[in-house]
mmCIF file of the C-alpha atoms, coordinates in Angstrom:
data_MODEL
# 
_entry.id   MODEL 
# 
loop_
_atom_site.group_PDB 
_atom_site.id 
_atom_site.type_symbol 
_atom_site.label_atom_id 
_atom_site.label_alt_id 
_atom_site.label_comp_id 
_atom_site.label_asym_id 
_atom_site.label_entity_id 
_atom_site.label_seq_id 
_atom_site.pdbx_PDB_ins_code 
_atom_site.Cartn_x 
_atom_site.Cartn_y 
_atom_site.Cartn_z 
_atom_site.occupancy 
_atom_site.B_iso_or_equiv 
_atom_site.pdbx_formal_charge 
_atom_site.auth_seq_id 
_atom_site.auth_comp_id 
_atom_site.auth_asym_id 
_atom_site.auth_atom_id 
_atom_site.pdbx_PDB_model_num 
ATOM 1  C CA . MET A 1 1  ? -15.210 5.631   -9.576 1.00 0.00 ? 1  MET A CA 1 
ATOM 2  C CA . LYS A 1 2  ? -14.290 2.271   -8.098 1.00 0.00 ? 2  LYS A CA 1 
ATOM 3  C CA . GLN A 1 3  ? -15.283 0.902   -4.954 1.00 0.00 ? 3  GLN A CA 1 
ATOM 4  C CA . GLY A 1 4  ? -12.368 0.326   -3.198 1.00 0.00 ? 4  GLY A CA 1 
ATOM 5  C CA . VAL A 1 5  ? -8.472  -0.160  -3.228 1.00 0.00 ? 5  VAL A CA 1 
ATOM 6  C CA . ILE A 1 6  ? -6.344  -1.866  -0.252 1.00 0.00 ? 6  ILE A CA 1 
ATOM 7  C CA . ILE A 1 7  ? -2.986  -0.809  0.235  1.00 0.00 ? 7  ILE A CA 1 
ATOM 8  C CA . GLN A 1 8  ? -0.487  -3.369  1.477  1.00 0.00 ? 8  GLN A CA 1 
ATOM 9  C CA . GLY A 1 9  ? 2.253   -1.668  3.455  1.00 0.00 ? 9  GLY A CA 1 
ATOM 10 C CA . SER A 1 10 ? 3.986   -4.885  4.495  1.00 0.00 ? 10 SER A CA 1 
ATOM 11 C CA . ALA A 1 11 ? 7.484   -4.961  3.635  1.00 0.00 ? 11 ALA A CA 1 
ATOM 12 C CA . ARG A 1 12 ? 7.372   -8.955  3.328  1.00 0.00 ? 12 ARG A CA 1 
ATOM 13 C CA . SER A 1 13 ? 5.242   -9.601  -0.465 1.00 0.00 ? 13 SER A CA 1 
ATOM 14 C CA . ASN A 1 14 ? 4.659   -13.139 1.278  1.00 0.00 ? 14 ASN A CA 1 
ATOM 15 C CA . GLY A 1 15 ? 3.850   -12.885 4.965  1.00 0.00 ? 15 GLY A CA 1 
ATOM 16 C CA . ASP A 1 16 ? 0.092   -12.539 6.923  1.00 0.00 ? 16 ASP A CA 1 
ATOM 17 C CA . THR A 1 17 ? -0.549  -9.449  6.180  1.00 0.00 ? 17 THR A CA 1 
ATOM 18 C CA . ASN A 1 18 ? -0.551  -10.133 2.260  1.00 0.00 ? 18 ASN A CA 1 
ATOM 19 C CA . SER A 1 19 ? -2.304  -13.344 2.828  1.00 0.00 ? 19 SER A CA 1 
ATOM 20 C CA . TYR A 1 20 ? -5.031  -11.413 4.561  1.00 0.00 ? 20 TYR A CA 1 
ATOM 21 C CA . ALA A 1 21 ? -5.133  -8.595  2.358  1.00 0.00 ? 21 ALA A CA 1 
ATOM 22 C CA . GLN A 1 22 ? -5.419  -11.507 -0.792 1.00 0.00 ? 22 GLN A CA 1 
ATOM 23 C CA . SER A 1 23 ? -8.405  -13.001 1.227  1.00 0.00 ? 23 SER A CA 1 
ATOM 24 C CA . LEU A 1 24 ? -9.973  -9.366  1.443  1.00 0.00 ? 24 LEU A CA 1 
ATOM 25 C CA . LYS A 1 25 ? -9.614  -8.637  -2.224 1.00 0.00 ? 25 LYS A CA 1 
ATOM 26 C CA . LEU A 1 26 ? -11.176 -11.714 -3.233 1.00 0.00 ? 26 LEU A CA 1 
ATOM 27 C CA . LEU A 1 27 ? -14.227 -11.538 -0.886 1.00 0.00 ? 27 LEU A CA 1 
ATOM 28 C CA . SER A 1 28 ? -14.795 -7.733  -1.608 1.00 0.00 ? 28 SER A CA 1 
ATOM 29 C CA . GLY A 1 29 ? -13.542 -7.266  -5.323 1.00 0.00 ? 29 GLY A CA 1 
ATOM 30 C CA . TYR A 1 30 ? -11.773 -4.539  -4.588 1.00 0.00 ? 30 TYR A CA 1 
ATOM 31 C CA . ASP A 1 31 ? -8.293  -3.633  -6.149 1.00 0.00 ? 31 ASP A CA 1 
ATOM 32 C CA . LEU A 1 32 ? -5.178  -4.358  -4.531 1.00 0.00 ? 32 LEU A CA 1 
ATOM 33 C CA . ILE A 1 33 ? -1.751  -1.718  -4.274 1.00 0.00 ? 33 ILE A CA 1 
ATOM 34 C CA . ALA A 1 34 ? 1.464   -3.355  -2.326 1.00 0.00 ? 34 ALA A CA 1 
ATOM 35 C CA . LEU A 1 35 ? 3.497   -0.204  -1.689 1.00 0.00 ? 35 LEU A CA 1 
ATOM 36 C CA . LEU A 1 36 ? 6.885   -2.527  -2.028 1.00 0.00 ? 36 LEU A CA 1 
ATOM 37 C CA . ASP A 1 37 ? 6.023   -3.220  -5.519 1.00 0.00 ? 37 ASP A CA 1 
ATOM 38 C CA . ASP A 1 38 ? 5.555   0.829   -6.341 1.00 0.00 ? 38 ASP A CA 1 
ATOM 39 C CA . ILE A 1 39 ? 7.334   3.151   -3.975 1.00 0.00 ? 39 ILE A CA 1 
ATOM 40 C CA . SER A 1 40 ? 10.956  3.128   -3.434 1.00 0.00 ? 40 SER A CA 1 
ATOM 41 C CA . HIS A 1 41 ? 12.785  2.989   -0.161 1.00 0.00 ? 41 HIS A CA 1 
ATOM 42 C CA . PHE A 1 42 ? 13.556  6.525   1.863  1.00 0.00 ? 42 PHE A CA 1 
ATOM 43 C CA . ASP A 1 43 ? 16.952  7.486   1.113  1.00 0.00 ? 43 ASP A CA 1 
ATOM 44 C CA . TYR A 1 44 ? 18.664  10.606  2.335  1.00 0.00 ? 44 TYR A CA 1 
ATOM 45 C CA . SER A 1 45 ? 20.066  11.847  -0.813 1.00 0.00 ? 45 SER A CA 1 
ATOM 46 C CA . PHE A 1 46 ? 16.952  11.555  -2.343 1.00 0.00 ? 46 PHE A CA 1 
ATOM 47 C CA . ASN A 1 47 ? 17.578  9.777   -5.415 1.00 0.00 ? 47 ASN A CA 1 
ATOM 48 C CA . ASN A 1 48 ? 14.032  8.303   -5.309 1.00 0.00 ? 48 ASN A CA 1 
ATOM 49 C CA . ALA A 1 49 ? 12.768  11.543  -5.948 1.00 0.00 ? 49 ALA A CA 1 
ATOM 50 C CA . ASN A 1 50 ? 10.754  10.610  -9.029 1.00 0.00 ? 50 ASN A CA 1 
ATOM 51 C CA . ASP A 1 51 ? 9.316   7.045   -7.791 1.00 0.00 ? 51 ASP A CA 1 
ATOM 52 C CA . ASP A 1 52 ? 5.875   6.268   -8.156 1.00 0.00 ? 52 ASP A CA 1 
ATOM 53 C CA . PHE A 1 53 ? 4.244   7.979   -4.948 1.00 0.00 ? 53 PHE A CA 1 
ATOM 54 C CA . LEU A 1 54 ? 2.745   11.034  -6.549 1.00 0.00 ? 54 LEU A CA 1 
ATOM 55 C CA . PRO A 1 55 ? 1.124   9.927   -9.681 1.00 0.00 ? 55 PRO A CA 1 
ATOM 56 C CA . LEU A 1 56 ? 0.107   6.488   -7.619 1.00 0.00 ? 56 LEU A CA 1 
ATOM 57 C CA . ILE A 1 57 ? -1.535  8.734   -4.444 1.00 0.00 ? 57 ILE A CA 1 
ATOM 58 C CA . LYS A 1 58 ? -3.439  10.802  -7.371 1.00 0.00 ? 58 LYS A CA 1 
ATOM 59 C CA . LYS A 1 59 ? -4.868  7.648   -8.884 1.00 0.00 ? 59 LYS A CA 1 
ATOM 60 C CA . ILE A 1 60 ? -5.938  6.293   -5.627 1.00 0.00 ? 60 ILE A CA 1 
ATOM 61 C CA . LEU A 1 61 ? -7.490  9.638   -4.277 1.00 0.00 ? 61 LEU A CA 1 
ATOM 62 C CA . SER A 1 62 ? -9.265  9.901   -7.471 1.00 0.00 ? 62 SER A CA 1 
ATOM 63 C CA . SER A 1 63 ? -10.389 6.637   -8.266 1.00 0.00 ? 63 SER A CA 1 
ATOM 64 C CA . TYR A 1 64 ? -11.664 4.937   -5.198 1.00 0.00 ? 64 TYR A CA 1 
ATOM 65 C CA . GLY A 1 65 ? -14.078 5.349   -2.923 1.00 0.00 ? 65 GLY A CA 1 
ATOM 66 C CA . HIS A 1 66 ? -13.144 3.300   -0.001 1.00 0.00 ? 66 HIS A CA 1 
ATOM 67 C CA . ILE A 1 67 ? -9.227  2.741   1.151  1.00 0.00 ? 67 ILE A CA 1 
ATOM 68 C CA . VAL A 1 68 ? -8.259  -0.252  3.424  1.00 0.00 ? 68 VAL A CA 1 
ATOM 69 C CA . LEU A 1 69 ? -4.602  -0.022  5.145  1.00 0.00 ? 69 LEU A CA 1 
ATOM 70 C CA . ALA A 1 70 ? -2.907  -3.487  5.191  1.00 0.00 ? 70 ALA A CA 1 
ATOM 71 C CA . THR A 1 71 ? -0.140  -3.578  7.906  1.00 0.00 ? 71 THR A CA 1 
ATOM 72 C CA . PRO A 1 72 ? 1.582   -5.719  9.772  1.00 0.00 ? 72 PRO A CA 1 
ATOM 73 C CA . VAL A 1 73 ? 2.219   -4.029  13.625 1.00 0.00 ? 73 VAL A CA 1 
ATOM 74 C CA . TYR A 1 74 ? 6.135   -3.754  13.928 1.00 0.00 ? 74 TYR A CA 1 
ATOM 75 C CA . TRP A 1 75 ? 6.968   -2.338  17.495 1.00 0.00 ? 75 TRP A CA 1 
ATOM 76 C CA . TYR A 1 76 ? 3.364   -1.192  18.171 1.00 0.00 ? 76 TYR A CA 1 
ATOM 77 C CA . THR A 1 77 ? 2.347   1.141   15.240 1.00 0.00 ? 77 THR A CA 1 
ATOM 78 C CA . MET A 1 78 ? 1.754   0.702   11.466 1.00 0.00 ? 78 MET A CA 1 
ATOM 79 C CA . SER A 1 79 ? 4.789   -0.442  9.387  1.00 0.00 ? 79 SER A CA 1 
ATOM 80 C CA . GLY A 1 80 ? 7.153   2.146   7.701  1.00 0.00 ? 80 GLY A CA 1 
ATOM 81 C CA . GLY A 1 81 ? 5.129   1.980   3.945  1.00 0.00 ? 81 GLY A CA 1 
ATOM 82 C CA . PHE A 1 82 ? 2.625   4.250   5.798  1.00 0.00 ? 82 PHE A CA 1 
ATOM 83 C CA . SER A 1 83 ? 4.978   6.760   7.382  1.00 0.00 ? 83 SER A CA 1 
ATOM 84 C CA . ARG A 1 84 ? 6.884   7.724   4.232  1.00 0.00 ? 84 ARG A CA 1 
# 
């Protein structure tokens, strides 16, 4: 089992959250997963039902001992990447 993973849930790939996540990755040696790269946006028609969410979450839960959630604060709550 690997040490840990940083899951970035920001809608901006090059924003402050990414900068902090990249710094933490360098300091900790943790892997970094950007949800924007791996999971489709929600749609009411469920056209994205076969996106990478299930394989990704299974990999995370079986492969990592520690999980760090990196998200900006939008209107006093976590980003939508963590509420899908």
